[in-house]
N, C-alpha and C positions, 0 to 999 in steps of 0.2 A: 669087258666089264667098267662100268662106270667109277672112275675113282673122284672123291670129293676133297679139297684141300682148302683149309679155311685160315685165310691171311688176317692179321690183325692190321688195321689203319695205323699207318705213321702219324698222320695229319689228315685232317678232314676239315674244309673250310666249306660251309653249306650257306647257299644264300637263300633258300627256301625253307619253311618250318616243316612242311609235311614232306611224308617218302613218296617219290615221284613213281610214275607208272614204271613196271618193270624195265630197266636199263640193263640189257644183255647184248654183250656183243661177242658175235662167234669169229673163230679165225683158227690159226694155224700158229702153234707155239713151240718153244724148245727149249731145252735145260741142258744139263751137262753130258746129258748121253749123246756122243757123236754118232750114234747109228740110226736114230729115230727122231721123227717131228711128230708133234700131236695135235689132233683135232681135237676141240672144244669150244668153251667160252668162260667168259667171266661175267659175275652181275656186280655191278658197280653200286649195288644198293646195298651188298651185304659183303663185298669183298670175296668172293667165295669163288674159285676155280673150278670148273667141271670138266674134266680131262675125259673125253669120250672114247678115243681110240689112239694108239699109237699107230706110226707108219713108218716101215723101214725106208731110209732114204736109197735103198737099191731100187726100190719100187717107185717111188713118187719123186726122185731125186732130191737134192740137198740145198735149200733156198738158201744155205750159208755160201753157195759159191757162185751167188748172183753178183754182178756189178753195180745192182740198183736197189736202194734201201728198203723198197715193200715188193713182198712178193705178188705175182701174178694171181689175182683170186677173183671170183665172182660167183653170184648165187642165181641160180634159176629156179624160183619158188614154184614154178608149176609143176616140177620133177621132184622138187625138195632134192637137189644135187648142187653141189660145189664143185667148180673148176678151178684146179689150179696149174701151175705149170712152175718147173725146177729143171736144175740140170744133175745130171749123173755124174757123180765125182769120177768113177773109175773110167766110164768110156766118152764122158763128155757129150752123151746125146741129151737134148732135149725132150721132156716128158710132159706130157698132158694127162693129169689125172682127173679122173672124175670121181666123187667121194658122194656118199649116203649123208646128207646134211644131218639129219635126225643120229645116225648111230656112228658117223665118220668111217665108215667100212670103205674100203676101196671097191668100185664099183667096175673100174676100167682105167687102164694107163696106156696111153697112146705114144709110141717113140718109134722110130726118131720123128721129132717134130722138124720141119724142115730149116726153121731159124729160131733164135732165141726170142722169147715172148718176153715182150716188156711191161705189158699190162693187158687184163680181160675184161670184157665188160660185156653182160647179156642182156638182149633186150626180151623185155618180160613179155611184151604183147606179141611182138612177131616171132618169138621162140627162136632165134639168132644168137649165135656167138660168133663175137667178134674178136680181136687182138691188135694190138700194136705190136709189130715185130719189127727185129732187125733184118739186114739183109747181108749179103755177101760183101757189101760195096760201104767203107767207112762214112758216116753221117748220111746214110740213105736209108730211110725206115719206109714202111708200109702199113696200111690199114688192112687187115685181110678178114673177110668171112672163114669161119673154121666149121667142116662137117662134123656134127657132133656124132656120127654114128662110127667114125673111121680116125678122125683127128687130122684130116688133109686139109689143105686151103683151098678152099672152094673157089673162091674169085678175089682179086685185088682189087680194094676200093679206091685208094688213095696211095703215092708215093710222095715223100718227103724229101726233098735235096738238099743238101749242105746245112744240116741241122742237126745238132747234138742232141739224142732223144733224153728224154726225163721219165719215171714213172708216174708223173701227174696226169691224169685222165679221170673223165666221167662220161657219162652217158646220157642220150635223152631218148627215149623210148617213144615219145609222141612224135616229135621233130626228127626222129632218126637220125641223129648224128652223134658222131663218136669226137670228145673232145679231148686235147690233150694239149702238154705245153712242151716246148723244144727251147733249144738255145741256139742262136745263130748271130754269128757276130759278136756274141758275148752279150747280149742280150736275149732276155725272154720273149718268146713268140706264142701266142696263145692261136689253137688251129683248130679249125672244125672240119670234119671229113664226113660227106652223106653215105650212109648205110644203105640206100635205097637207090634206085633207077639208075643202078649201074656205077655208083660211086662218083667219087670226085670231092676235090677240096672247096670248101665254101668259102674260107677265107683264111688266111695267114695274117694275124695282126699280131705288130709288137708291143709288147706292154712294159709300163715304166716301173713295175714292182716285181719283188722276188718272191714268186709265190712258194709256199712249203706244200700245199696239198689243196684239191679243188673237189666239190660235189654239188652235183646239179639235182635242183628240185624241181621236176616235172609237174608238180602241180601248181607253181607259182612262176614257171620259167623263168627261175634264175639261178644264177651260177655263184655259190657260196665260196671264199677261198681264203686260206689261212695265210698270212703273208707276214714279213719282218716289216716294222715301221722302217721306211727310207728316211725318215728324219734323224733318229735318234740310233737306229740298227738294233735295237734293245727290245722293245715291245712288240710282242706278237699278238697280232689281230685278226679278227675275221671282218670281211668284207665283201660287198658284190662286186662283181666283177661287170664292168660297162665294156664292151667292145668298142663302143662309137668310139670314146676318148683314148681307150687303150690305157685303162687304169681302173682304181676303184673308184668305183660311182656313189657307193654309200659304206659308212663303216658301219659294222652289225654290232660289235662289240671288241673287249680285249680280254685275250688269253693271261695276258701277264705283263706289268711293266718292269718287271724286277730279272736283272740281267742272270741272275741265278736259276731262274725257271725258263728252260726253253723249249718252244713247241718243235715237234720232231716231225716227220715224213707220214706216220702211221696216222689214218683218221677213218671216220665211219658217219654217216648221215641216215639219222632216223626220219624218213619223210613224213611218217605217221605222227609224230611228238615234236617235229620242228627242231629236232636237237643235233647239233654238229659237235661230234667226239673228236677230239685231238687227242695223240700222245703228248706228253711233258716230260721232260726231266730236270730234276733239280740235282744242279752240280755240286752244292755242297751244303749238308751232308749230301751223299750221292743217293737218291731215289728215284722211281719211275712213277707216272700215274695219267691220269687222264682228267683232260679237261670238258667240261660237260656245260655247252653253251645253246639256249633256245634263242633261235634267230627272230621269234617273234617279239619276246619279252625282253631280250638281251640279258636275262638271268643268266647267272655263270656261277660255277663252283668247282674248285679241284678236287680230287681224290688222289691222296698220294699213297703209296704202298711202299713198304722195305723192298729191298732188292730180294726178289724170291727166286725158288729155282726154274719158276716160267718166266719167259719173255717172249714176243710176239713177232712173227712175220709179217702177219698181216690181217687185217678185220673186215667182217662186213656185218651188216644187221639183217636177221634172218625174217624177212616180212615181205608182203604183198600188198601194195596200196593202189586201188583203181583209180 
């Protein structure tokens, strides 16, 4: 049964007068219940949470046990399903779950998965599921294709050595590359891995900034990233990652210049509306919220909500843009 929760705004600063098109973020949420996670959405126009289903952590795993700040989560619009991965608290097995994206019902749960999954990406055109995973060796990770019929690893597309993984990743379904960020010798590295022609690492480029999240726009072949300004270490920015220079090629907009407002790792990108959503935290008084930045117009606004009974493990935009 769908449960609806209405939350009052603590503070809203809106840069445009009209109400924007539907701004709904889907995701996996949690609350004080230690035995369940929740599938649903949050409507940023109305501050309304729609909890569609509760999922027992014994069935889908507990994202709280992950060493990474964002749960592996990706959407298949062809079949209207969601893939998520988490570890079972009791037996430590990694589970790959398949959810109905409309109802949140659990369709399948594959386990044990061979290695912990760091991030998931779905190729909406080739209808393939890929994962960035750990291995049995420290600081050795892999990009793999996953068989969606049984959860098994079909093929290894690339192996990355001597690099500490991060959750930051994105994907291009046209150029068919898995993009990710890793840490190597205390420096961030931007890596591209082919998901076709047997795989292979296309590049492994050091970058001169600290990324917080990144999203690829396959309509414009642009990699947007949220990052911390390297000059003052305070301002949270959105920029375009330029692989040639190993840095920000163009600043798109600012999320915040206030040290009390911090951009966090949660993010989603609406490719139809060109909006980059980034989770933000107000440190005093404490509150969570979302920054909405249009990468074309640079118009940006914050939505702050009071600390609610629901928080987020992972986000995605439910859409299919050809």
